[in-house]
N, C-alpha and C positions, 0 to 999 in steps of 0.2 A: 805500646808501640803500634803505630798505624801500619796496616798491611796494604800493599799495593793492590790495584784491581786484579792483576794476574794472580797474585797470591790468594785472594778471596775466591777466585774462580776455580782453583785447583782443589781436588779432593785431598783430605788430610793424609799425610804420609805414614801414619802410625799403623801398627798391626794389631789385630785381635788375636784370639787364641785359635790359630789355624789347626784344623783337624782334617786329615786326608784319609779317605777310604777308597776301595776299589770302585771304579765307575759301574753303575748298574746297567743291566741289559734289558730291563723291563720298565715301562713307563706307566704312569697313572696308577690304577689299582688302589689298594688300601692306603698306600702312602700318600696318594693325592687327596683322598678323603680326609685323612688325618691332618694333612697340611692345611686344607681348606678350613676344617673345623677349628684348628688352632688360631688362624687369622681372624675368623669370625668371633671366637670367644674372647680374644685378646683386644681387638680394636673396635668392636661394634656392640651396640645394644642388642640383646636377644630378640626383642620384638621387631626391631628394624630388620634384622637378618631374616627373620621368618617372612616378613612382608616382601622383601626384595627377592628372596629365592624363588618365590612363586610367580614373579613377574619378569624376571630378567630374560630377555630374548624370546619372550612369549608373545603371541599375537595380542595386540592391545596393551602390551606392557612397555617396558623401556629397553632400549638397545644398550648392550654392555659397553661401557666406556673404554674397554680394552681394544682388542683387535677387530679387524673388519671381516672376519670369516663369516660367510652367509649362514642364515638360518634355513632349515628345511622348508620347502614350499608347502608340504602337507602337514602332518601332525608333528608337533614338538614333543620332546620327551616329558612325560608326566613326572619323572624323578628330578627334573631340572635341566633346562636347555643351556647349560653353562659348563665351564671347566674349572680346574683348580686355579688357574691364573685369572680367570674371570672373577672368581670370588675374591681373590687378592685385590683386584682392581676395585671391586665394590667396597671391600673393607678399607681401602685407602681413601675412597671418596666419602663414604658414609661413616667416618670416624666418630667415635663417641665423645670427642672433646673438641672445643673450639678455641681459637686464639684471637685476641684483639688488643685493645689498648694496654691492659695489664701486662700481657705477655711481652709486648714490644717495649714497655717501660722497664721491664726487668732485664731484657736482653738487648744489648747493642748490636749493631750490624757487624762490628768487629768480632764480637763473641760468637754470633751465629755462624760466621764464616769459617770458624774452626770446627764446627760440628760436621759429622759425616752426612752424606746425602740421605742416608737412612734416617738419621736422627732429625734432620730438617723436615723430611716428608712426614714423619710420624708425630710432629709437634702438635698437629690438630688442624681442623678446618678454619680457614680465614673467615672472620665473623663481621668485619667492618672495614671500610676504606681506610687506607693508611698513607701518610705522606712523609717523605724524607726531605727536609729542607737542605739547601746548600750548606755544607759545613757541619750539619747535624750528625750526631752519633746514633740517634734512635729514631725509628719511625714513630709518628704520632697520628692520632685520629684526624680525619678530615671528613666533612660532609660530602655527600654525593654531588650536591650543587656546586660546591667549591672545587671538587675534583674535576668535574666536567669543565668548569670555567678555567681552571689551570691548564688543562689540555688545549682548550680552544685558544687561549692567549698565546701559548707557545707555538701552536700551529700557525696562527694568523701573524705571528711576528717573523716568520721565516721569509727570506728574500724570494724563495721559489718553493712551490709545493714539493718539488723533487728533493728537498732537503729533509723530508720525512720518510720514514720506513714503517710499513705496516705489515707485520708478520702474522701468520695464522697457523695454529696447531690443527691437526687432523681430528681433534675432538669436537670442533665447532660444528653445529648443525647446519643444514642447508639454509634455513631461514636466516640465521645469524650471519652466515658467510655471505649470502647474497647481499644483505643490507650493508655489510662491512665493505665489500668491494664497490658497492654503489656509492657509499659515502666517500671512499678513497678516490674514486674516479671523478665525482663531482668536486671534490677538493682540488683536483687537478693533476694527479699523478697516477702512474701505473706501478709504483713501488710496492708490490704485493708478493714478497717472498713468502714461501710456506714450506712446511715439512716435506712436501713432495720433492723439493729441490735437493733434499738430503737423502732420499731413499729411492723412489721409483721413477724419478724424472728420466733416467736412462731408459726405463721400460717404455714410458710414454713416447719418447723420441723414436726409439727403434720400431715400436709397433705402429706408430702413425706413419712412418716412412714406408714400412713394408706391407702393412695390412690395412692402413687407412683409419685406424682407431687406436687411441693410446690406452686401451683397456684390454683385459683378457677376453677370450672368445668363448670360454666354456661355462657351463652351469654345474651346479652340484650333482645333478643327475648324470651328467657326462662322466664325472669321476666314478660314479657307481658302475657305469657301463663300459668303461674303457678296457682295452687289453693291456696297455702299458702306461704306467705313470712314471715319469722321470722327475724326481724331486732334487733340485739342483741348487746348491748354495742356500739351503733353507733348513731350519731346525723346528719343524712344526710342534714337536713335543713340548717345547718351551714357549715358542712365540705365537703359535696358533693351535693350541691343543685340541680344539674341536675338529680340526682337520683329520685327526687320527681316526675319528669315527668314519669319515668318508673313505679313508684308506682301508679301514677294516672291511667296509662294505665292498670295496673294489676287490679285495682278496677273497671274500666270500663268494663273489661272482666269477672267480677264476682269473682275475687280473694279476699282473705282475708289477712289482715296484722296484725301480732302480734308484738308489740313493747316491748322489754324486756330491761329495763333501770331504774336505780334508779330515774332519773329525767324524768318527762313527758315533752318531747320536742315539741315545737310548730310545727316544721316541720313535725312531725308525727301525729299531731292532725288533721290539715286541711291545704290544699295546694291550693292557688289561683294562677293558672298558669298565669304569666304575659305575656305570648305569646299568650294567648287565650282571645281576647277582650270580648267574651261572658261571660267567667268565671269572668273576672274582674268586669263586670257589675252585674252579677247575683249571684256571690258567688262561693267559691271554692269547693273542693272535700274533704269529710271526709275520712281520710286515715286509721287510726288505728281502728281495730275492738276490740282488747283487749290490754290494756296497763298493763304491769306486772311491778309494782314498786319493783323490786328485791333489796335486800340488796347488798351492795358492795361485790363482790366476792362470791355471792350466786348462781352462774350460774351452777356449777357442781351439787350441791344439787338439784336445780330445774329440770335440765334435767334428773338427775337420778330418781327423783320422776315420771317424765313422762314415763321413761323407765320401772319403776316398775309397773305402772298402765297398760301400754301396755302389759307387760308380764302376768299380772293377767288376762287381757281380752283374750289374746292368749290361755292361759291354760284353760279358762272356755268356750270360744266360738270358738276359732280357726279362721283362715283366717285373722288375724290381721297383722302378719308379712308377708313380701313378701318372702315366702320360696323358690320358684324357683330361685329368684335372690340370696338369701343367699347361697343356695346349690351350685349354679353354679359359683358365682363370689366372694365369701368371704371366709375368713380364720379366725379361732379362735372363732367361734360362741359359741361352747359349754363351753369353758373356760369363755367367757364373761358372759353367762347366769348364770353359777355357781357362779361367783363373785357377780353378780347383786343380787342374792337371799340372800346374806349375809347382805343386807341393809334393813332398815326399812323405809317405806313410810313416816310415820308421822315425823320421825326424819329428813329426807331429806327436807320435805316441811318446817318444822320449821327453819331449817338452811338457807333456801332460803329467808325467810322473806316474803313469798307470802301467801296471804289468800287462803283458800280452794275454795271460790267462783271464784276467779280469776284463780286459777289453773284449775278448772273444765272447765272454758270457753276455756282455751288454749287446754286442753286435748281433748275436743270434736272436735276441728279443726284438731288436729294431728291425732286422731283416724279415722276420716271419710274422710281423703284426703291422696293421695299418691304422688301428685306432690308438693313437699315441697322444698323451697329454704331457706337456712340459710345464712344471711348476717351479717357480724360483722366487728368491727374495734378495736380501742385501748381499749375499755371497756372490751374486752376479753383477749387481748394480753399482757397487762402490769400488770401482777400479777406473783407471784412466781409459781403458778400452771397454768400458761397461756396455756401451751401445753395440759394439761389435759382438760381445758375448750373446746378447739377445737376438741380434740379427742372424747370427749363425744358427741358433736354435730354430728360428723361423725357416731358414733354408732347409734344415732337416725335415721339418714338418711339411713344407711345401713339396719336397721330393716324394714324400709318402702320401700326399693328398690328405694329410691329417689336419686340415683346417675346414671349419664349416660343415662338419658332419658329426653325428652322434658319437660321443665317446672320444673326441679328438679336439685338440686345439691348444691355445696358449692360456696359462694361468699364472700371471704375476700375483703373488699373494701380498696384499697390502697390509700395512702395519696398523696405524691408528684407525679408529672406528669409522671416521667419515673423511679420511684424507682424499678418497676418490670423489666423494660428493662435493667437497669444497671446490675442487678443480672444475667439476661439471657446472657449478652455478657461478663461476666467474673469478675464483681466487687464482689469478694467473697474471704474472708480470708481462706476459706476451700474448694476451687474449686475441683471438682472430677478429678480423675487421667486421665480419657479419654480426658477431655478438655486440661489438661496440656500436654498430649502426642501429641495432635494435634498441639499445639503451638511449641513443640520441632521439629516436622516433618516439619512444615511450615517455621520456622525462624532459625533453627539450633542452638538454645541454649536450655539448659535444665532448665525449671523453677523448683524452689524448691518445693518439695511436703510437706514440713513442713507447718502446719497450722499457719496462722498469727494471729495478734491481732484483736479481735472484738472491739467494742467501749469501753466496760467495761475494757477489757484487756489493750487497748491502754492508757486509762487514768491512770491505775495503773502503766504501764511501764513508762510513762512520770513522774509521781509523784516520782517513785523510781529512776529516772534518767537513766533508761535502754533505753529509747527512747529520742533522743535529737533534732530531727527535726520533726515538724508537718507541713504537707501540706494538705490543704483543698480545694478540687475542688467543690466550691459552699457551700451553707448552712451557718448556724450560730451555730457552734459547741458548744460554751460555753453556749449558751442559750437553747440548745436542750438537753444536757446531764444532768444526775442526779447529786446530791451531789455537788452543785455549788461551795462551798468553796474549797473542796478537788480538784475538777476538775480545778479550776482556778490556784491553786498552782501547779498542774501538768503542765499546759500550761506554766506557768512562769519558770518552770525548764528547758524548751527547750532552745537550743542555737539559733534556728531560727523557727519562725512560719510564714507560708505563707497562704494567703487566695485568691482564685480566686473568684471574686464577681462582682455583678452588682451594689450593693448599700453598703453603710456603715452599719455595724451592731456591736453588742457588742463584738463579737469575735475579732474584729480588735483592741480592746482596752485592751484586756487581752493577753499580748504578751510574747514571749520568750525574750532572751537578744536582739535579732534583729528581725525585723518583716517586711514583705512585704505585700502590698495589690496590687493584679494584676487585673485590671478591664477588664471585658470581655463583649462581645456582649450579649444582651438579646435575648430571643426567638422571640421578635417582630421585630428584626432588620435584615436588609439584610446582608448576609455574602459574601463579595467579596473576592475571591482568584484569583490566576494567571490564572486558567482555567475558570474563570467566577463565576457567582453567584451559591452558593452551597445550596443544600437541605440537611437536616438531618432527623433523624427518631427517633420515640419513641414507646414504647409499653404501652398500657393501662391496666387497671385492668383485662380485660377479654382476654388478650393475642393477641390483634390485633396490628400489627406494621403498622404505617402510617407515611407519610412524614410531615415535618414541614419546612416552608420557611417564613422568616421574610418579612415585607413589608415596614418598616420605614428605612430611612437613619440612620446610626449609630449616636448616640448623641454626639460622639467625634471621631476625627480622630485618637486618640491614643488608641482605643480599639482593642483587638484581640479576635478572636473566641476561645472557649475552646480548640478546636482541635489545633489551632495554638499555644496556650500556652503550651499544653502538648508536642507538637513536639519540641518547643523551649527549654523546660526544658530537654527533653530527649537528644537533641543534645548537650546541654551545659554540661550535666552530663556524658553521655556515649561516646560522641565524635566519633572518627573514629573507635573505637573498637565495636561500635554497629553493629549488624547484620540486623538492620531494617533501611530502607530508609525513615527516618522521613520527609525529605523535600518533597518527592513526595506525601505523605499522606496529608501534609499541603496544597498542591496546588490543590488536587483533591480528594474529599471525596468518589467518586465512587470507588477508589482503596481501601479505607478502607472497604467499603461494600463488595467488591469482596473477601477480606480476611475473613471477618465475615462469608460470605457464605461458605467458605471452612472449618471453624473451629466450628461453632455453628450450631447444628442440627435445621432444620426448616427454615433456611435462604437461601436455595438453590435459585438461580436466583434472588438474592436480588435486584440488580439494575433494573431488569425488573419488578418484582412484586411491588416494592415500588412506581412505577408510577401508579399503580391502584388507582383510585380516593379515594376509601374507605380503602386502605391498604389491608393487608392479615392476616389471622389467623395463629398463630404458632400451631404446633401439641399439642394435649392435650389428653393423654391416658384416664384420668378419664371421659372425655366427651364421649368417645366411649366404655367405660367399658374394657379398656386394662390397667391393673394396674401393673405398673413397680415397684413392691415392692419385698422384699426378698422372699415372698411366692408366688409371681406371681398373687396374688389376693388382693382384698380390705381387709384390716385387721381390725377386731374388736380389741378394746383395753380395758385394765382394768385401771380404774382411781379412785383414792381415793378422798374422800371429803377433801376440804381444812382444814388444822388444824390451826386455829387461834382463839384467844379469846381476847376480849377487857377487860382490867383491869378497875377498878373503875375510872370514870372520863375521860376515853379515848373515842375517836371517830375514825372511819375509814374514812380517807380522800382520795378522788380521785381528780386528776388534770384534768381540762377540758379547752376547748377553749371558747373564747367569739365569738359572731357573727361578730365582727370586727377584726378577726384574722385568719391567716392560718399558721399552724405550729408556728414558732417563730416570724413570721412577723405580726406586729400590724398595722392594717389599720386605726384604730380609737379607741376611748375610750368607745364605746357603746356596749351593749349586748341587742339589741332591743327586741329579743324574750323573754328573761328572765326579762325584765323590769329594766335593769341596765344602767345608763347613766353617762358619764363623769369620770368614775373611774374603776380601775382594782384590787385594793387591797381589795378584797372581800372574805368573807367566807360564803357560803350558809349553813345554819343550820336548822335542824328540830326545830320547835318552842318549842316543849316540852323539847328538849335538851337545848335550850336557857334559858327557865324558870328555869330548874334545876340548872343552873350555874349563875342565876341572871343577865342574859344578855337581852338587849332590842335591837330594831332596831337601827343599826348604832353604837352600842357599839364598842369600840376599844379594840382589843385583840392582844396579842402576841401568836404565834403558836409554839409548840415544838413537835419534834418527838424524840424518843429514840430507838436506834437499836444497839444491842451488846454493851451496855454501853456508847455509844456515843450520846450526846444530840445535836440536830440541832435546830436552831431557825429561825423564820421569823417574824419580828415585824411589828406592826401597820397595822392591817387588820380590816375592818369594817364588822360587823355581819349583814347578811341579812336573815330574816326568809324565809324559802322556803319549798315547798312540796317535801321533801326528806325523805326516811325512817329513823326512829329513830336510833341513833347510827352512822349515816352516815353524811358526809359533803363534800363539793366540793369547790375547789379553782382554780383560773386560773394559767396556766403555761405560761411563765417561772418564775413567781413571787415566786412560792413555790417549784421549783425544788431543792432549797437549803435543803428542808426537806426530799428528797428522798434518802435513803442510797444507796451508790454505790454497796454494797454487797447484796442488796435485789433485786433479779432478777429471771426470769423464768428458771426453771431447763431445761437443755440441749439447751436453746435458748438464755439466757442472756439478754432478753429484760428487761429493768428496771421496777420494780414494782411500777410505778407511780400512779396506780389506786387503790392501797391498802396500804396506809401509816397510821400507828397508830399515832394519835396526841392528844395533850391536848391543851386547850386554857386557857389563863390567862388574865383576864380583866385588862386593863391599867388604 
């Protein structure tokens, strides 16, 4: 029986053998070493593992394909500059088996679609280009030449270039990303949605508006030297484990850490540094000084409560605000204060869900310190009021003068390893005019100034058949986006879907009428071109550009680099009419960097500076108190309290990652820190909420969300009692992406509101 696109897009609804233990209060340590070794021994060749472990995140080595946490500027750890989840990422990419024609001949698309995401990802590295013909049940091999020709024919058959969508994953290097956007713009569209649209777009919007740059303002050294770090809506122990080392150094230097999150995460309770033998033997470092168990989307009310108390102290005692900084460097202070006075402290605190005792502990730290860093991730950016969340944090930092000085500032912690770099070099559906003008001068064609589709817009365009070709440079689009059923139908409406990938994922199984899988080199592999072995480059969360160079032989002779794939597609599509010499770029990536240096500010002498062992910093105005905003200063902003209310029986759900997961990649079925083993169809609930609904541990429930009259369902989830604020619950993604409405997204940023979904549960 044939399954619909929406059925193929959903994760299987069966259970494994769920085991529940008490959540741990210690992170990393021997357990992390054991987990890393298990992944290496199970999925990698021993010699490959040894080669990679000595080069990952090292100077002159390759950049981890996992998160974007920065490497130290000075010496890197001789024991290994990586974490447990970094090793999992490497084991995923450098798998010891490959899949090609034989595998796809044995397994139909229908069969593969009923596999779990874990099983799909662990099937092996893609070894050759594959094509799914219209009406076919199995992918079949296709030559690179024919694959490029197929893409070119489909693109050139479109009535308008805007009928194509070109998605980018944050794994893509600067060189490949620059050429990709160059091709897309010469083709004639700005339809360049990317994974930023689903994660930190709200950060970029808020920070650009208030501080003049859509990136964080701190360096790694600032984290070591700060007095207070606020970690908000972020779980570094799982998502950015190397950040724990920076937090450990902060604590060693006398700093304090405030963790604001509905869940108390193990990584922020205690950290046992696995690279420190003494710590392994004697015990780890207590990290969090105050845990704030905030209600989901209670961030603006909580920060506004802090602001109100600071204002009260300023008016009664003085010298609380950094007035010299405010007068010299900021704009909009008076309007901000006038608006702040319209709010009531008790109402804000109640809306945050935080007790007065916990609030007072946080307030004392903010009141008595001026070097404050705010770190955040998806817990702030995936709400309808996400931009307000971040702007309110900026207001707090501005009052304290905690911008543009040592040990203070903003720290949005990016997810995928080069998501920030891709945006820097032009992956942007609404690129600024100055950037487009430089492209016109350099290449002799005029890019369209029309804003293209973001991810949300692209899905709607495909659903409405306004977009007919989808091209994905990396990523697992269908598992990353919200509203799974709608998005799957949108993909199925395309004439052609193309994915450039290292491994099989669910997006390859939810296809247009025709589909291509184009296998590329991984970050770990040597990139051979006509002019020799190539290096590439990436930008981390703190604006450092560094080189990356693979060390393993390619796992298949039929792989191409992402640069070569982009150049091949461009040549097949644009042909002799192109004003760009794609062949020369494919042969020598130095030439790509020369052009980036001409077009993108901060990349001057790119090919010289990229040879610096630790890389180089890009300009950052907020870091030096030069604010490139409309006012020429840092802007205070006015933000409202979020307006939402739970109806009787409703819970507010947030989607989260397990510890065996990075983005949509599932490394395993365990969530060790939270005490969950062997399963992922879990809903974490407050025990009082369970009792009110007659639910017990491992009760099976169906989950429903309703938005604008549309009901969405996710069936067969096991209930796990957990220490989460009443009225709140948490589930893993992508299993519950089906519940996230496409039209519920951040104002002005369009990041999906995956962290605030109203749901009800129904016992099965």
